[in-house]
C-alpha atoms as one frame of an Amber mdcrd trajectory, in Angstrom:
protein
  24.198   6.448 -25.433  25.299   6.000 -21.828  28.877   5.313 -20.805  28.251
   1.566 -20.332  26.824   1.231 -23.846  29.725   3.235 -25.236  32.283   0.970
 -23.517  30.450  -2.154 -24.746  30.533  -0.839 -28.312  34.286  -0.174 -28.049
  35.057  -3.606 -26.560  33.043  -5.359 -29.254  35.264  -3.672 -31.872  38.523
  -5.016 -30.382  38.483  -8.193 -32.492  38.034 -10.668 -29.634  36.752 -14.149
 -30.552  33.026 -14.439 -29.802  32.977 -11.870 -26.953  30.250 -11.827 -24.320
  30.050  -8.801 -22.050  28.542  -8.478 -18.621  29.090  -4.850 -17.679  27.341
  -2.934 -14.931  27.097   0.726 -14.121  27.356   1.458 -10.391  25.166   4.058
  -8.684  28.200   6.380  -8.659  28.602   6.105 -12.444  31.575   3.716 -12.491
  31.743   0.673 -14.796  32.923  -2.849 -14.107  32.259  -6.383 -15.169  33.314
  -9.381 -17.181  34.600  -9.897 -20.702  34.207 -13.517 -21.756  36.012 -14.665
 -24.896  37.806 -17.595 -26.479  40.620 -15.111 -27.186  41.764 -15.579 -23.579
  42.317 -19.354 -23.851  45.812 -20.388 -22.780  46.722 -16.932 -21.460  47.426
 -15.906 -17.874  45.391 -13.128 -16.270  48.338 -10.758 -16.727  48.589 -11.612
 -20.437  44.837 -11.153 -20.830  44.817  -7.788 -19.089  47.833  -6.593 -21.086
  46.157  -7.729 -24.329  42.938  -5.914 -23.396  44.472  -2.688 -22.107  47.062
  -2.412 -24.883  44.054  -1.981 -27.166  41.763  -0.006 -24.835  44.413   2.542
 -23.846  44.677   3.590 -27.493  40.907   3.924 -27.935  39.275   5.060 -24.691
  38.983   8.728 -23.997  39.986   9.967 -20.548  36.373  10.262 -19.343  35.490
   6.619 -19.974  38.886   5.320 -18.861  38.541   7.117 -15.514  35.151   5.430
 -14.918  36.353   1.819 -15.403  36.817   0.125 -12.023  37.638  -3.337 -13.315
  37.247  -5.618 -16.304  37.718  -9.287 -15.507  38.740 -11.485 -18.423  37.429
 -15.042 -18.561  37.069 -17.893 -21.014  33.673 -19.546 -21.594  34.953 -22.681
 -19.780  35.912 -20.628 -16.721  32.411 -19.149 -16.607  30.881 -22.646 -16.768
  33.140 -23.787 -13.912  32.034 -20.795 -11.818  28.359 -21.402 -12.590  28.670
 -25.083 -11.661  30.204 -24.336  -8.255
């Protein structure tokens, strides 16, 4: 299992409502992408990131954590708005 698949598996176990993941592995082996979930409704970006990283910091090992360059948190409605633009 590559690092991207491992991170996806971990995120899917966080208990988010109906999560959709769009993660990419860069040529240098770093990981970034989007986490789309109804769990983020009504929360600011700071609240979303705190919610996500409060959980991930307790689970991720140092190797995976050091490879994450960014995880953007969005609701399904926000994705639709972006796609429509």
